[in-house]
Gaussian input, Z-matrix of N, CA and C with variables (Angstrom, degrees):
# hf/3-21g

backbone

0 1
 N
 C     1     B1
 C     2     B2     1     A1
 N     3     B3     2     A2     1     D1
 C     4     B4     3     A3     2     D2
 C     5     B5     4     A4     3     D3
 N     6     B6     5     A5     4     D4
 C     7     B7     6     A6     5     D5
 C     8     B8     7     A7     6     D6
 N     9     B9     8     A8     7     D7
 C    10    B10     9     A9     8     D8
 C    11    B11    10    A10     9     D9
 N    12    B12    11    A11    10    D10
 C    13    B13    12    A12    11    D11
 C    14    B14    13    A13    12    D12
 N    15    B15    14    A14    13    D13
 C    16    B16    15    A15    14    D14
 C    17    B17    16    A16    15    D15
 N    18    B18    17    A17    16    D16
 C    19    B19    18    A18    17    D17
 C    20    B20    19    A19    18    D18
 N    21    B21    20    A20    19    D19
 C    22    B22    21    A21    20    D20
 C    23    B23    22    A22    21    D21
 N    24    B24    23    A23    22    D22
 C    25    B25    24    A24    23    D23
 C    26    B26    25    A25    24    D24
 N    27    B27    26    A26    25    D25
 C    28    B28    27    A27    26    D26
 C    29    B29    28    A28    27    D27
 N    30    B30    29    A29    28    D28
 C    31    B31    30    A30    29    D29
 C    32    B32    31    A31    30    D30
 N    33    B33    32    A32    31    D31
 C    34    B34    33    A33    32    D32
 C    35    B35    34    A34    33    D33
 N    36    B36    35    A35    34    D34
 C    37    B37    36    A36    35    D35
 C    38    B38    37    A37    36    D36
 N    39    B39    38    A38    37    D37
 C    40    B40    39    A39    38    D38
 C    41    B41    40    A40    39    D39
 N    42    B42    41    A41    40    D40
 C    43    B43    42    A42    41    D41
 C    44    B44    43    A43    42    D42
 N    45    B45    44    A44    43    D43
 C    46    B46    45    A45    44    D44
 C    47    B47    46    A46    45    D45
 N    48    B48    47    A47    46    D46
 C    49    B49    48    A48    47    D47
 C    50    B50    49    A49    48    D48
 N    51    B51    50    A50    49    D49
 C    52    B52    51    A51    50    D50
 C    53    B53    52    A52    51    D51
 N    54    B54    53    A53    52    D52
 C    55    B55    54    A54    53    D53
 C    56    B56    55    A55    54    D54
 N    57    B57    56    A56    55    D55
 C    58    B58    57    A57    56    D56
 C    59    B59    58    A58    57    D57
 N    60    B60    59    A59    58    D58
 C    61    B61    60    A60    59    D59
 C    62    B62    61    A61    60    D60
 N    63    B63    62    A62    61    D61
 C    64    B64    63    A63    62    D62
 C    65    B65    64    A64    63    D63
 N    66    B66    65    A65    64    D64
 C    67    B67    66    A66    65    D65
 C    68    B68    67    A67    66    D66
 N    69    B69    68    A68    67    D67
 C    70    B70    69    A69    68    D68
 C    71    B71    70    A70    69    D69
 N    72    B72    71    A71    70    D70
 C    73    B73    72    A72    71    D71
 C    74    B74    73    A73    72    D72
 N    75    B75    74    A74    73    D73
 C    76    B76    75    A75    74    D74
 C    77    B77    76    A76    75    D75
 N    78    B78    77    A77    76    D76
 C    79    B79    78    A78    77    D77
 C    80    B80    79    A79    78    D78
 N    81    B81    80    A80    79    D79
 C    82    B82    81    A81    80    D80
 C    83    B83    82    A82    81    D81
 N    84    B84    83    A83    82    D82
 C    85    B85    84    A84    83    D83
 C    86    B86    85    A85    84    D84
 N    87    B87    86    A86    85    D85
 C    88    B88    87    A87    86    D86
 C    89    B89    88    A88    87    D87
 N    90    B90    89    A89    88    D88
 C    91    B91    90    A90    89    D89
 C    92    B92    91    A91    90    D90
 N    93    B93    92    A92    91    D91
 C    94    B94    93    A93    92    D92
 C    95    B95    94    A94    93    D93
 N    96    B96    95    A95    94    D94
 C    97    B97    96    A96    95    D95
 C    98    B98    97    A97    96    D96
 N    99    B99    98    A98    97    D97
 C   100   B100    99    A99    98    D98
 C   101   B101   100   A100    99    D99
 N   102   B102   101   A101   100   D100
 C   103   B103   102   A102   101   D101
 C   104   B104   103   A103   102   D102
 N   105   B105   104   A104   103   D103
 C   106   B106   105   A105   104   D104
 C   107   B107   106   A106   105   D105
 N   108   B108   107   A107   106   D106
 C   109   B109   108   A108   107   D107
 C   110   B110   109   A109   108   D108
 N   111   B111   110   A110   109   D109
 C   112   B112   111   A111   110   D110
 C   113   B113   112   A112   111   D111
 N   114   B114   113   A113   112   D112
 C   115   B115   114   A114   113   D113
 C   116   B116   115   A115   114   D114
 N   117   B117   116   A116   115   D115
 C   118   B118   117   A117   116   D116
 C   119   B119   118   A118   117   D117
 N   120   B120   119   A119   118   D118
 C   121   B121   120   A120   119   D119
 C   122   B122   121   A121   120   D120
 N   123   B123   122   A122   121   D121
 C   124   B124   123   A123   122   D122
 C   125   B125   124   A124   123   D123
 N   126   B126   125   A125   124   D124
 C   127   B127   126   A126   125   D125
 C   128   B128   127   A127   126   D126
 N   129   B129   128   A128   127   D127
 C   130   B130   129   A129   128   D128
 C   131   B131   130   A130   129   D129
 N   132   B132   131   A131   130   D130
 C   133   B133   132   A132   131   D131
 C   134   B134   133   A133   132   D132
 N   135   B135   134   A134   133   D133
 C   136   B136   135   A135   134   D134
 C   137   B137   136   A136   135   D135
 N   138   B138   137   A137   136   D136
 C   139   B139   138   A138   137   D137
 C   140   B140   139   A139   138   D138
 N   141   B141   140   A140   139   D139
 C   142   B142   141   A141   140   D140
 C   143   B143   142   A142   141   D141
 N   144   B144   143   A143   142   D142
 C   145   B145   144   A144   143   D143
 C   146   B146   145   A145   144   D144
 N   147   B147   146   A146   145   D145
 C   148   B148   147   A147   146   D146
 C   149   B149   148   A148   147   D147
 N   150   B150   149   A149   148   D148
 C   151   B151   150   A150   149   D149
 C   152   B152   151   A151   150   D150
 N   153   B153   152   A152   151   D151
 C   154   B154   153   A153   152   D152
 C   155   B155   154   A154   153   D153
 N   156   B156   155   A155   154   D154
 C   157   B157   156   A156   155   D155
 C   158   B158   157   A157   156   D156
 N   159   B159   158   A158   157   D157
 C   160   B160   159   A159   158   D158
 C   161   B161   160   A160   159   D159
 N   162   B162   161   A161   160   D160
 C   163   B163   162   A162   161   D161
 C   164   B164   163   A163   162   D162
 N   165   B165   164   A164   163   D163
 C   166   B166   165   A165   164   D164
 C   167   B167   166   A166   165   D165
 N   168   B168   167   A167   166   D166
 C   169   B169   168   A168   167   D167
 C   170   B170   169   A169   168   D168
 N   171   B171   170   A170   169   D169
 C   172   B172   171   A171   170   D170
 C   173   B173   172   A172   171   D171
 N   174   B174   173   A173   172   D172
 C   175   B175   174   A174   173   D173
 C   176   B176   175   A175   174   D174
 N   177   B177   176   A176   175   D175
 C   178   B178   177   A177   176   D176
 C   179   B179   178   A178   177   D177
 N   180   B180   179   A179   178   D178
 C   181   B181   180   A180   179   D179
 C   182   B182   181   A181   180   D180
 N   183   B183   182   A182   181   D181
 C   184   B184   183   A183   182   D182
 C   185   B185   184   A184   183   D183
 N   186   B186   185   A185   184   D184
 C   187   B187   186   A186   185   D185
 C   188   B188   187   A187   186   D186
 N   189   B189   188   A188   187   D187
 C   190   B190   189   A189   188   D188
 C   191   B191   190   A190   189   D189
 N   192   B192   191   A191   190   D190
 C   193   B193   192   A192   191   D191
 C   194   B194   193   A193   192   D192
 N   195   B195   194   A194   193   D193
 C   196   B196   195   A195   194   D194
 C   197   B197   196   A196   195   D195
 N   198   B198   197   A197   196   D196
 C   199   B199   198   A198   197   D197
 C   200   B200   199   A199   198   D198
 N   201   B201   200   A200   199   D199
 C   202   B202   201   A201   200   D200
 C   203   B203   202   A202   201   D201
 N   204   B204   203   A203   202   D202
 C   205   B205   204   A204   203   D203
 C   206   B206   205   A205   204   D204
 N   207   B207   206   A206   205   D205
 C   208   B208   207   A207   206   D206
 C   209   B209   208   A208   207   D207
 N   210   B210   209   A209   208   D208
 C   211   B211   210   A210   209   D209
 C   212   B212   211   A211   210   D210
 N   213   B213   212   A212   211   D211
 C   214   B214   213   A213   212   D212
 C   215   B215   214   A214   213   D213
 N   216   B216   215   A215   214   D214
 C   217   B217   216   A216   215   D215
 C   218   B218   217   A217   216   D216
 N   219   B219   218   A218   217   D217
 C   220   B220   219   A219   218   D218
 C   221   B221   220   A220   219   D219
 N   222   B222   221   A221   220   D220
 C   223   B223   222   A222   221   D221
 C   224   B224   223   A223   222   D222
 N   225   B225   224   A224   223   D223
 C   226   B226   225   A225   224   D224
 C   227   B227   226   A226   225   D225
 N   228   B228   227   A227   226   D226
 C   229   B229   228   A228   227   D227
 C   230   B230   229   A229   228   D228
 N   231   B231   230   A230   229   D229
 C   232   B232   231   A231   230   D230
 C   233   B233   232   A232   231   D231
 N   234   B234   233   A233   232   D232
 C   235   B235   234   A234   233   D233
 C   236   B236   235   A235   234   D234
 N   237   B237   236   A236   235   D235
 C   238   B238   237   A237   236   D236
 C   239   B239   238   A238   237   D237
 N   240   B240   239   A239   238   D238
 C   241   B241   240   A240   239   D239
 C   242   B242   241   A241   240   D240
 N   243   B243   242   A242   241   D241
 C   244   B244   243   A243   242   D242
 C   245   B245   244   A244   243   D243
 N   246   B246   245   A245   244   D244
 C   247   B247   246   A246   245   D245
 C   248   B248   247   A247   246   D246
 N   249   B249   248   A248   247   D247
 C   250   B250   249   A249   248   D248
 C   251   B251   250   A250   249   D249
 N   252   B252   251   A251   250   D250
 C   253   B253   252   A252   251   D251
 C   254   B254   253   A253   252   D252
 N   255   B255   254   A254   253   D253
 C   256   B256   255   A255   254   D254
 C   257   B257   256   A256   255   D255
 N   258   B258   257   A257   256   D256
 C   259   B259   258   A258   257   D257
 C   260   B260   259   A259   258   D258
 N   261   B261   260   A260   259   D259
 C   262   B262   261   A261   260   D260
 C   263   B263   262   A262   261   D261
 N   264   B264   263   A263   262   D262
 C   265   B265   264   A264   263   D263
 C   266   B266   265   A265   264   D264
 N   267   B267   266   A266   265   D265
 C   268   B268   267   A267   266   D266
 C   269   B269   268   A268   267   D267
 N   270   B270   269   A269   268   D268
 C   271   B271   270   A270   269   D269
 C   272   B272   271   A271   270   D270
 N   273   B273   272   A272   271   D271
 C   274   B274   273   A273   272   D272
 C   275   B275   274   A274   273   D273
 N   276   B276   275   A275   274   D274
 C   277   B277   276   A276   275   D275
 C   278   B278   277   A277   276   D276
 N   279   B279   278   A278   277   D277
 C   280   B280   279   A279   278   D278
 C   281   B281   280   A280   279   D279
 N   282   B282   281   A281   280   D280
 C   283   B283   282   A282   281   D281
 C   284   B284   283   A283   282   D282
 N   285   B285   284   A284   283   D283
 C   286   B286   285   A285   284   D284
 C   287   B287   286   A286   285   D285
 N   288   B288   287   A287   286   D286
 C   289   B289   288   A288   287   D287
 C   290   B290   289   A289   288   D288
 N   291   B291   290   A290   289   D289
 C   292   B292   291   A291   290   D290
 C   293   B293   292   A292   291   D291
 N   294   B294   293   A293   292   D292
 C   295   B295   294   A294   293   D293
 C   296   B296   295   A295   294   D294

   B1=1.4399
   B2=1.5212
   B3=1.3474
   B4=1.4666
   B5=1.5218
   B6=1.3308
   B7=1.4572
   B8=1.5203
   B9=1.3270
   B10=1.4626
   B11=1.5219
   B12=1.3160
   B13=1.4687
   B14=1.5260
   B15=1.3399
   B16=1.4604
   B17=1.5287
   B18=1.3416
   B19=1.4669
   B20=1.5249
   B21=1.3129
   B22=1.4637
   B23=1.5307
   B24=1.3163
   B25=1.4583
   B26=1.5255
   B27=1.3226
   B28=1.4685
   B29=1.5238
   B30=1.3094
   B31=1.4665
   B32=1.5078
   B33=1.3148
   B34=1.4679
   B35=1.5201
   B36=1.3329
   B37=1.4720
   B38=1.5280
   B39=1.3313
   B40=1.4634
   B41=1.5246
   B42=1.3156
   B43=1.4651
   B44=1.5321
   B45=1.3027
   B46=1.4670
   B47=1.5261
   B48=1.3109
   B49=1.4563
   B50=1.5212
   B51=1.3181
   B52=1.4561
   B53=1.5207
   B54=1.3214
   B55=1.4629
   B56=1.5237
   B57=1.3372
   B58=1.4664
   B59=1.5304
   B60=1.3159
   B61=1.4701
   B62=1.5300
   B63=1.3135
   B64=1.4635
   B65=1.5269
   B66=1.3180
   B67=1.4605
   B68=1.5235
   B69=1.3256
   B70=1.4659
   B71=1.5235
   B72=1.3235
   B73=1.4584
   B74=1.5232
   B75=1.3165
   B76=1.4685
   B77=1.5227
   B78=1.3329
   B79=1.4612
   B80=1.5216
   B81=1.3158
   B82=1.4660
   B83=1.5266
   B84=1.3402
   B85=1.4694
   B86=1.5297
   B87=1.3445
   B88=1.4611
   B89=1.5159
   B90=1.3117
   B91=1.4603
   B92=1.5201
   B93=1.3034
   B94=1.4587
   B95=1.5171
   B96=1.3024
   B97=1.4552
   B98=1.5182
   B99=1.3208
   B100=1.4587
   B101=1.5159
   B102=1.3143
   B103=1.4593
   B104=1.5215
   B105=1.3169
   B106=1.4583
   B107=1.5195
   B108=1.3111
   B109=1.4660
   B110=1.5267
   B111=1.3234
   B112=1.4650
   B113=1.5224
   B114=1.3219
   B115=1.4674
   B116=1.5234
   B117=1.3170
   B118=1.4612
   B119=1.5138
   B120=1.3070
   B121=1.4623
   B122=1.5279
   B123=1.2987
   B124=1.4637
   B125=1.5303
   B126=1.3376
   B127=1.4658
   B128=1.5298
   B129=1.3290
   B130=1.4579
   B131=1.5246
   B132=1.3125
   B133=1.4661
   B134=1.5267
   B135=1.3359
   B136=1.4686
   B137=1.5197
   B138=1.3279
   B139=1.4607
   B140=1.5279
   B141=1.3177
   B142=1.4657
   B143=1.5240
   B144=1.3182
   B145=1.4692
   B146=1.5253
   B147=1.3235
   B148=1.4661
   B149=1.5243
   B150=1.3282
   B151=1.4552
   B152=1.5285
   B153=1.3248
   B154=1.4593
   B155=1.5178
   B156=1.3180
   B157=1.4620
   B158=1.5268
   B159=1.3270
   B160=1.4658
   B161=1.5192
   B162=1.3376
   B163=1.4649
   B164=1.5170
   B165=1.3250
   B166=1.4592
   B167=1.5213
   B168=1.3186
   B169=1.4606
   B170=1.5206
   B171=1.3146
   B172=1.4573
   B173=1.5260
   B174=1.3060
   B175=1.4651
   B176=1.5115
   B177=1.2788
   B178=1.4613
   B179=1.5406
   B180=1.3124
   B181=1.4691
   B182=1.5201
   B183=1.3356
   B184=1.4636
   B185=1.5214
   B186=1.3398
   B187=1.4686
   B188=1.5202
   B189=1.3144
   B190=1.4667
   B191=1.5284
   B192=1.3450
   B193=1.4759
   B194=1.5314
   B195=1.3370
   B196=1.4747
   B197=1.5199
   B198=1.3237
   B199=1.4696
   B200=1.5249
   B201=1.3259
   B202=1.4693
   B203=1.5240
   B204=1.3251
   B205=1.4662
   B206=1.5291
   B207=1.3098
   B208=1.4657
   B209=1.5290
   B210=1.3290
   B211=1.4693
   B212=1.5275
   B213=1.3190
   B214=1.4675
   B215=1.5244
   B216=1.3351
   B217=1.4703
   B218=1.5264
   B219=1.3246
   B220=1.4610
   B221=1.5251
   B222=1.3283
   B223=1.4618
   B224=1.5241
   B225=1.3266
   B226=1.4625
   B227=1.5339
   B228=1.3108
   B229=1.4633
   B230=1.5193
   B231=1.3140
   B232=1.4599
   B233=1.5203
   B234=1.3252
   B235=1.4539
   B236=1.5243
   B237=1.3254
   B238=1.4676
   B239=1.5246
   B240=1.2961
   B241=1.4660
   B242=1.5161
   B243=1.2960
   B244=1.4641
   B245=1.5187
   B246=1.3163
   B247=1.4564
   B248=1.5149
   B249=1.2929
   B250=1.4474
   B251=1.5197
   B252=1.3077
   B253=1.4523
   B254=1.5213
   B255=1.3130
   B256=1.4606
   B257=1.5189
   B258=1.2920
   B259=1.4545
   B260=1.5199
   B261=1.2986
   B262=1.4605
   B263=1.5203
   B264=1.3063
   B265=1.4538
   B266=1.5233
   B267=1.3269
   B268=1.4620
   B269=1.5182
   B270=1.3101
   B271=1.4650
   B272=1.5072
   B273=1.3024
   B274=1.4636
   B275=1.5267
   B276=1.3403
   B277=1.4621
   B278=1.5180
   B279=1.3072
   B280=1.4561
   B281=1.5169
   B282=1.2995
   B283=1.4418
   B284=1.5162
   B285=1.3076
   B286=1.4605
   B287=1.5068
   B288=1.3241
   B289=1.4479
   B290=1.5218
   B291=1.3398
   B292=1.4664
   B293=1.5315
   B294=1.3224
   B295=1.4606
   B296=1.4830
   A1=107.82
   A2=115.08
   A3=121.13
   A4=109.10
   A5=115.13
   A6=121.73
   A7=108.95
   A8=116.58
   A9=121.70
   A10=108.08
   A11=115.72
   A12=122.01
   A13=107.58
   A14=116.52
   A15=119.46
   A16=110.99
   A17=116.77
   A18=120.80
   A19=114.49
   A20=117.91
   A21=121.05
   A22=112.42
   A23=117.89
   A24=121.85
   A25=113.22
   A26=117.56
   A27=121.00
   A28=113.67
   A29=117.61
   A30=120.51
   A31=113.11
   A32=116.94
   A33=118.73
   A34=112.16
   A35=117.74
   A36=119.77
   A37=110.17
   A38=116.99
   A39=121.54
   A40=112.67
   A41=118.00
   A42=119.74
   A43=113.59
   A44=117.86
   A45=121.53
   A46=111.39
   A47=114.47
   A48=120.14
   A49=107.62
   A50=116.42
   A51=122.33
   A52=111.69
   A53=116.16
   A54=121.19
   A55=107.91
   A56=117.33
   A57=121.91
   A58=112.63
   A59=118.11
   A60=121.35
   A61=113.14
   A62=117.39
   A63=122.49
   A64=113.36
   A65=115.20
   A66=122.68
   A67=106.81
   A68=116.19
   A69=121.39
   A70=108.85
   A71=115.07
   A72=120.93
   A73=107.65
   A74=116.59
   A75=121.07
   A76=109.37
   A77=115.65
   A78=121.13
   A79=109.81
   A80=116.42
   A81=121.98
   A82=112.70
   A83=117.44
   A84=120.98
   A85=112.81
   A86=117.62
   A87=121.10
   A88=112.99
   A89=116.11
   A90=120.22
   A91=110.21
   A92=115.75
   A93=119.86
   A94=109.52
   A95=115.03
   A96=121.43
   A97=107.68
   A98=115.65
   A99=121.43
   A100=108.40
   A101=115.97
   A102=119.47
   A103=108.12
   A104=114.94
   A105=122.88
   A106=109.11
   A107=116.52
   A108=121.97
   A109=106.07
   A110=116.16
   A111=120.45
   A112=111.17
   A113=114.69
   A114=120.95
   A115=110.10
   A116=117.02
   A117=121.60
   A118=110.25
   A119=116.53
   A120=118.99
   A121=113.43
   A122=117.83
   A123=120.07
   A124=112.71
   A125=116.72
   A126=119.11
   A127=111.78
   A128=117.29
   A129=118.90
   A130=111.88
   A131=117.10
   A132=120.97
   A133=109.36
   A134=116.47
   A135=121.10
   A136=111.03
   A137=115.49
   A138=121.39
   A139=110.00
   A140=117.13
   A141=121.35
   A142=110.30
   A143=117.23
   A144=120.47
   A145=111.67
   A146=117.39
   A147=119.05
   A148=111.63
   A149=117.47
   A150=120.91
   A151=112.58
   A152=116.70
   A153=120.78
   A154=112.36
   A155=115.47
   A156=121.27
   A157=113.31
   A158=118.23
   A159=121.33
   A160=112.62
   A161=117.38
   A162=121.35
   A163=111.23
   A164=114.78
   A165=121.71
   A166=108.07
   A167=116.83
   A168=120.15
   A169=107.94
   A170=116.43
   A171=121.38
   A172=109.36
   A173=115.77
   A174=120.62
   A175=109.05
   A176=119.19
   A177=128.70
   A178=111.74
   A179=115.40
   A180=121.91
   A181=112.03
   A182=118.05
   A183=119.90
   A184=111.04
   A185=118.22
   A186=120.59
   A187=110.00
   A188=117.35
   A189=121.23
   A190=109.99
   A191=116.50
   A192=120.74
   A193=111.06
   A194=117.03
   A195=120.61
   A196=111.57
   A197=116.27
   A198=120.85
   A199=109.94
   A200=117.38
   A201=120.95
   A202=110.83
   A203=116.88
   A204=120.61
   A205=111.15
   A206=116.79
   A207=120.28
   A208=111.13
   A209=116.88
   A210=120.04
   A211=110.80
   A212=117.41
   A213=120.56
   A214=110.55
   A215=116.78
   A216=119.87
   A217=110.96
   A218=116.54
   A219=120.37
   A220=110.98
   A221=116.67
   A222=120.29
   A223=110.81
   A224=116.35
   A225=120.41
   A226=110.74
   A227=115.85
   A228=120.87
   A229=111.96
   A230=116.97
   A231=120.98
   A232=113.98
   A233=117.29
   A234=120.56
   A235=108.82
   A236=116.55
   A237=118.49
   A238=110.26
   A239=115.49
   A240=119.97
   A241=109.47
   A242=116.21
   A243=120.70
   A244=108.85
   A245=115.90
   A246=119.25
   A247=109.69
   A248=114.53
   A249=119.43
   A250=109.02
   A251=116.02
   A252=120.35
   A253=108.57
   A254=115.49
   A255=119.73
   A256=109.41
   A257=114.92
   A258=119.59
   A259=107.40
   A260=117.12
   A261=120.70
   A262=111.33
   A263=117.70
   A264=121.13
   A265=113.14
   A266=117.50
   A267=121.77
   A268=112.83
   A269=118.50
   A270=121.28
   A271=110.16
   A272=114.92
   A273=119.27
   A274=111.45
   A275=116.81
   A276=121.19
   A277=108.31
   A278=115.64
   A279=117.66
   A280=109.14
   A281=115.17
   A282=121.24
   A283=107.58
   A284=115.88
   A285=119.71
   A286=113.11
   A287=116.71
   A288=119.74
   A289=111.75
   A290=117.05
   A291=119.65
   A292=109.54
   A293=117.15
   A294=122.11
   A295=111.12
   D1=134.52
   D2=176.35
   D3=-129.88
   D4=133.26
   D5=-178.46
   D6=-131.48
   D7=128.28
   D8=174.68
   D9=-93.12
   D10=134.80
   D11=-179.71
   D12=-116.57
   D13=133.18
   D14=-178.14
   D15=-70.41
   D16=162.47
   D17=-175.94
   D18=-57.03
   D19=-34.56
   D20=-177.59
   D21=-63.29
   D22=-37.91
   D23=-177.90
   D24=-99.02
   D25=-10.89
   D26=-172.33
   D27=-59.00
   D28=-38.37
   D29=-177.58
   D30=-57.84
   D31=-56.14
   D32=-176.36
   D33=-75.21
   D34=-27.29
   D35=178.10
   D36=-70.26
   D37=-45.45
   D38=-175.55
   D39=-69.14
   D40=-26.12
   D41=-176.39
   D42=-82.56
   D43=-6.23
   D44=179.72
   D45=-108.15
   D46=152.11
   D47=175.17
   D48=-96.63
   D49=112.02
   D50=-178.07
   D51=-93.98
   D52=-26.28
   D53=-179.26
   D54=-156.66
   D55=147.71
   D56=-177.48
   D57=-59.55
   D58=-29.73
   D59=-178.29
   D60=-89.06
   D61=3.86
   D62=-173.64
   D63=-62.06
   D64=135.92
   D65=170.90
   D66=-127.93
   D67=139.55
   D68=-178.55
   D69=-118.68
   D70=132.72
   D71=175.59
   D72=-126.26
   D73=123.67
   D74=177.57
   D75=-73.80
   D76=145.04
   D77=179.53
   D78=-109.14
   D79=156.07
   D80=-177.53
   D81=-59.74
   D82=-28.31
   D83=-177.98
   D84=-80.95
   D85=0.97
   D86=-178.72
   D87=97.24
   D88=-10.95
   D89=176.55
   D90=-82.43
   D91=-168.98
   D92=176.47
   D93=-146.15
   D94=166.71
   D95=176.00
   D96=-125.34
   D97=127.30
   D98=176.70
   D99=-102.95
   D100=140.83
   D101=173.54
   D102=-130.21
   D103=145.91
   D104=-177.78
   D105=-136.91
   D106=144.42
   D107=172.37
   D108=-111.68
   D109=100.02
   D110=-174.75
   D111=-139.10
   D112=160.23
   D113=175.26
   D114=-94.90
   D115=-51.51
   D116=-179.95
   D117=-96.38
   D118=151.06
   D119=-176.57
   D120=-122.76
   D121=6.57
   D122=-173.63
   D123=-53.05
   D124=-54.21
   D125=-177.33
   D126=-70.87
   D127=-33.78
   D128=178.36
   D129=-73.27
   D130=-28.81
   D131=174.35
   D132=-62.06
   D133=-45.32
   D134=177.01
   D135=-61.70
   D136=-41.15
   D137=179.10
   D138=-58.43
   D139=-48.17
   D140=-179.99
   D141=-62.97
   D142=-43.36
   D143=-178.95
   D144=-63.98
   D145=-37.30
   D146=-179.30
   D147=-67.54
   D148=-23.76
   D149=178.36
   D150=-78.88
   D151=-13.71
   D152=177.74
   D153=56.72
   D154=-132.93
   D155=-176.23
   D156=-72.54
   D157=-5.90
   D158=178.29
   D159=-76.38
   D160=-14.99
   D161=-176.02
   D162=-117.42
   D163=142.42
   D164=174.32
   D165=-129.81
   D166=119.90
   D167=176.20
   D168=-74.19
   D169=120.98
   D170=178.32
   D171=-86.82
   D172=-45.90
   D173=176.27
   D174=-156.08
   D175=150.56
   D176=8.00
   D177=-80.75
   D178=157.42
   D179=-177.07
   D180=-61.62
   D181=-37.33
   D182=-178.76
   D183=-65.17
   D184=-35.45
   D185=177.92
   D186=-71.80
   D187=-37.80
   D188=176.16
   D189=-57.16
   D190=-44.33
   D191=178.13
   D192=-63.70
   D193=-44.60
   D194=179.86
   D195=-59.36
   D196=-44.98
   D197=-179.54
   D198=-64.97
   D199=-43.36
   D200=178.84
   D201=-61.04
   D202=-42.11
   D203=179.19
   D204=-64.72
   D205=-41.31
   D206=179.26
   D207=-65.39
   D208=-42.23
   D209=177.03
   D210=-63.90
   D211=-37.85
   D212=178.45
   D213=-64.21
   D214=-41.78
   D215=177.50
   D216=-63.15
   D217=-41.77
   D218=179.64
   D219=-65.66
   D220=-42.09
   D221=179.16
   D222=-62.36
   D223=-42.70
   D224=178.91
   D225=-63.32
   D226=-44.17
   D227=-177.88
   D228=-65.16
   D229=-30.16
   D230=-174.94
   D231=-101.65
   D232=16.73
   D233=174.53
   D234=-63.18
   D235=145.23
   D236=176.82
   D237=-59.04
   D238=139.32
   D239=177.32
   D240=-83.58
   D241=148.19
   D242=177.63
   D243=-63.92
   D244=136.94
   D245=178.84
   D246=-69.72
   D247=136.50
   D248=178.80
   D249=-98.78
   D250=140.34
   D251=177.10
   D252=-77.00
   D253=140.24
   D254=179.12
   D255=-94.98
   D256=143.76
   D257=173.73
   D258=-108.75
   D259=168.82
   D260=178.99
   D261=-57.06
   D262=-33.54
   D263=-179.78
   D264=-68.30
   D265=-17.19
   D266=-179.60
   D267=-85.21
   D268=-7.66
   D269=-176.53
   D270=-103.76
   D271=165.40
   D272=177.89
   D273=-87.40
   D274=-1.96
   D275=179.03
   D276=-83.08
   D277=128.73
   D278=177.78
   D279=-88.69
   D280=149.44
   D281=-179.95
   D282=-116.25
   D283=117.89
   D284=-178.10
   D285=-97.66
   D286=-11.86
   D287=-178.88
   D288=90.31
   D289=-0.86
   D290=178.58
   D291=-103.97
   D292=142.83
   D293=177.14
   D294=-97.85

């Protein structure tokens, strides 16, 4: 597994040990690339998701697709909701019809 981390998050990501097989390579742009030799990806999948747009899965391709699909679901779920118009009945103010 290889993950590219953008420069903004690279500092704190590179200074921690996320997995015993982890290798870190600094990139010219200030980011870094993490590589792992693992069988299961459950915890690393969560790790990538928590980094959001700061992380790009380079390989394997199937994990890249899974992460992209999960981000797409999250983006869809968090779209702004259409504003609803309020009516007098929606407020706690009573209307008696008198001015």
